[in-house]
Each structure stands twice: as C-alpha cells, then as structure tokens.
N, C-alpha and C positions, 0 to 999 in steps of 0.2 A: 615492696613484698607488703599488703594491706589484708586486712582477713575479710574486709568489704568486697576486696577483689574476689580473694579464694568463696569468702560465701557465694557470690554469684556466680560462681562457674560451677559451684555445687549444686544453687537451687535452695540453698538451707534459708529460711527466714524466720526462723523461731529466736526465742529470746538467748540471750549469750550471759547473763546475770548470773544464773544460779551453776556451778561447779559439781552438778549433781547428776545420776547416773541417767538417768530422764535425759536430759540434756545432752548427754554425753551420747547417749545410743542414739539420737537424733539427727546428732551432727554425723557420725560414725556410719549412717544408715544413707547419707546423701551423698555421703562421698562414694562409697562403693556401689552406688547407680546411675553417679554419675562419671564416675573415673576410671578409667579399663584399668586389668592388671594384664601389660602388654609387654611385650618385647620387639616390637615392630622399629624400632632402634636398629637391632645387631642386623635387620634384613635387609633396609634400605641406606645402607651406608652411613648411620650415624655413629657415635660413640657417645656411650650412657657415662656419664660423669657424676659423679655423688656430690659436688656444690650444693649446696640447698637452694641460692639462689636461680643455678642453673634448674632443677627442677621445679622448682617453684615457676619460674617463665615458660618449662615445656608443659606442666600440667595445666596452670592457671592459665595463662595466656596464649599459650599455641594451641591448650583445648587436645593435650594429648594422653595418654594413660602414662603406664610405667610398673617398674614390677618394686618387689617388697621393698629394696633399700631406698624410690625414692616415694614410695605412696607409703611408707610410712613413716620414713623419715618428714612427709611433709604435714603429716597428720599430728604428729607429734610434736611438731613447732605451733602447728595452731592448736592446739588443747594445750601448748605449757603457756603460749599467747595472754590464751583466756585464762590463765592462773591453775591448771589442774595440775597435781604431780605426778609428772610422768618420766618413767625412764625407757633406755631402748634393753631389747633383750638381747643374744642369737639363738639360733636354733639348725635343727638338724634334721634335714629333711628326711622320710621315709621313702627309701625307691623299692617297690613292688618286684618290681624285675630281680632284684638283690638279696629280696626279701632284707634288708639290711637300710638303716639310719646310716645318710653320708660322712664320710669323714671329714667335710670338712664343714666350715659352721659360714651356711650359704644365707638364712633365712633372717630376715630382721623385722623385730615385733615389740609393741610397745605396752609398758605397764603403768597402768596407772592405780590410783588409792587414792578414792573417794572416803572419809571415814574410817579412814579404818583400815577396809576391808579392798583387797586387792583384786586388779583384773587385767586380763591379756586383751588388748583391743589391735585385733590385725585384720588391716584393709590391705594386706597384699598378696594373698594367694592364689587367691580366685576362683576358678567353674565349682565342683559342687563341693568343695572346701571351704570356702569363705563363709566364715562364720558371719553371721546377720546382726549380731548384739554382742557386749561387751561380753568375757565368759567371765566369769568369777576364781578367781585360784584358788581352786579347793578343790583337794584329790578325792577320788573314788563317785562325785556326785552328778548324775547324767543332769545336762541340760539341753532339754529340749527346744533347735529353734527352728525355722522354715524351713531350712534345708537336709534337717534330718534331727539326731542327737549328736550332740558332741561332750568330750567326757576326760577331763584331768586325772592322769594319776600322777601320785610322787612317788620315787624308788632312790631311796640312798643320795635326798636331796637333787634329783634328776626329774623334771617333769617333763608328761609325756600324754600327745593328747594322740585322740582317734575321735572315731567318727563311723555311726551306726546310718545306715541308709534306705528307704522305702527300696519296695520292687519296683521293677522297670518297665514300663509300656516303650515297644518302639516300635511304633508302623512299619517304618521302612527295613524288612527285614534284611533287609543285604546291608545291614550293618550292626545285627545284633549279636559279630562275633568280634567286632571291631576291633581295634587295639586301646580306642577310645574310650571303650566303655568299662567303669568299673565292674571287677565280676565279684569280689568280695562285697557283703552286706554289713562288714565291720572294718574299717581299714584304720590301719598308724597314720599321721599325716606328719609329727616331728616332735622331736624330742628337745627341751632345752635347761638350760642350768638358771639361779635367780642373780647371778651374776650379772652387774649392769656393764653397759656396752656402749660405745664411742664410734658414731660414722667410721671413723679410724679403723674401727676392727675389721671394717668391710670393703677396703680398700682391691688388697688384694681378689677376693672374690670374685669385686663386679669389673674389676680385670677377664680376671679367668673365665669367669659362666661365658662373657659374649666375646671370648677369643677360641677358648679350649675345643677343638675338635669331638670331644668327649664329652661335651656340655648339650645336658637336655635343649637350650636355650640358642643353640648353634643350630641344631637340628630339625627344629620346627616353628615356626612363626604361629605368634600367640597371642591374641587378643580375647579377651574374655568381659563380660559387665555382669552384674545383676541389676536384677530388674523388679519388679514389685510382687511377682509371683516364679522366680522362678532365675535364671541366668540363658544366657550367650556365650557360645565362643565359635568364635574363628580359628580354625590350628591348617594350617596348611590352607586347601581347598576345600576341607569340612566344614559348613555351617551347622552348628546343633545350636537347636531352642530347647529349652527344658525348662516346664511347668513343675512347680513341685508339688504335691499333694494332690495332684486332678479329679482324679479318684481318693475312695479310701484307701490311706497307706501305700498311693500308685502314683510315681512319679512318671511325667510322660516325656519323652524323649524323641526329639525330630533330628531327623539327619539330611542334609542336602547337600550334593559337590556343586563347585563353583565352577566356573569357568574363568578364564584368566582376565577377561575382559570383564568381569562379575565381582572380584573381589574389590578393587577400588569403590564402588559404588556400592558396595554391601557395608565396608567399613563406614562410609560416610548416614549410611542408611539407619544404620542398624548402633552403631558403636560411637556419632558423631564426631568421626576422627579422620580429618582432611590430611592425608601426609604430603608433605612437603618434598618428597624423593622416590624413586622407583621403587616400591617394593617387591622381591621375589620370594614367592612364597615359598615351604619348604615343609615336606611333614616325611623325616624318616621316620620308617619303624620304630615304634619302641614304646617310653614309658608315659606316656602323659594318660594320663586318664583323669575321667571324668564322673 
C-alpha cells in the first residue's frame, strides 16, 4: 500500500508538502471524481470487508469504488499518512420515507483538524448529497458548494447536516415523479456526535447492510460518481446524469432506462468500472433519492 499508487488511481499530481486546507480539498476532489460510491459487490456475489488492505486493493488496484466505510477509511489512511490530524466519526443517516434518523450508526466520516479548525471530510455519500469540499465544523453557517448549500447545526452536542438544493429541470417528463428524485428543497442528510470511532465500531453494520432484506443496499444496486460539473448515478437500470447550475439556480437532471445488455458497458464507459463477476441489477421502489 503506497500513496503514489493511490494518487495514480485518483489522478492527483499536486504537492503533498503542506497539510493545509487547499491541499486537502484538492486531494478530496480528485478522490470523489475518480472513486465511485457503489455497492455493486452485494449484487455480484462478492463480500464487502473492512480490512484496510482489502479496501486498498479493491479501490486502488482493481479500480472499483465502495461505500462510506471503504471510501472514507481509505481517505482517512491517505490523509493520516500525509501528516493530517484525522479521526473517524459515526453518523446516523436520515430516512425521508420514515421522516426519522436511522437508529443504527451506519455512516463513517472523517474529521480533520487544521490549525485548530475542525473539518468534516466525507467522500462516501454519493449522489447529490456528496459534498465537494471539506466542511468547516461550525453550527448554523451556510456553506455554499457546487452541489448546493450545506449547513451544520449543533444541538445538545449532536451535529446535524442538511442540504438545500436548486430547482430541477427534467427533460424526460416521464421521470418527473420518480422516487429517485428528491422532492424537498431542504433535506436532512445525517446526524453525528464528535465521539471518536474506529473501524471496529462498524463491523456489525457492514454485515447487516449487505445481508438484511430491510437494507437499502440489498434493495438497490447503486453506482454514483461525481464529475467536474455534477454527478452520474446508475441505480438499478436507471442512469441519471445531473449538471449543477446549468442555468441560473437550476440543475439539469437527465434520466435514461438501460437494457440489461447496456448495464455493463455503461459501468465501464461512465464509471470506469469493470466487474469480475456478473452483476444482477435491482431497484426495489423506495428510499434512494438524488
């Protein structure tokens, strides 16, 4: 496991001399534009494990993506290796269908402290809730980014992340009521405390999320990747390409439904993923919104 190989994977060619916010942001953006957020292993008969060496081999050498416990664990290792002050936190994801936060801590994020200021670095959420820049851990401050306006609020030592989106233009009107579309302009994303966590704290969740029939990840095959002006998502057979702010305060959201034989080709062309086993796409109607 070495940093040069990781940077070759993400295409980062900048300096690593300074442990400053600018370098952190650059490394982070290269990661989210090269490494997909995806759960395809579940739907092609592979087991997702949290051993760092396994995660490294999967993402760096096999050029795959992963979910938060993989992406953010790798990102945390990279930043720590470069000398950043990093730690892991655990978050509870908001479920819009139930209008409640999950009771299981399933989301791993990275906290980075630079010159006494704390930032949240999360390279493992995907779709339109994927931040593009490290977020300063400060309550009540709007933090505008290309995907929209993010904001943390803190109450009784619990931190909440929410995001405000722009209006959406959907040329293919047959998708205008799709359950993949976020209907609310302001959306809760997750909540967390500042209690430091380890990867061990996520062993049960990793197993549960890839095996339980109640898990979102067993109900949907998901692959999403950030681009320079938006993101792509393949959920089941539905390919979405979103362009942020393509017109004043308006995002362009384009949908297309793929045939079975187009899925593998699309993964290669749009996400740079070549699977070693046969993927069985799935999209049980429900709770994944973009």
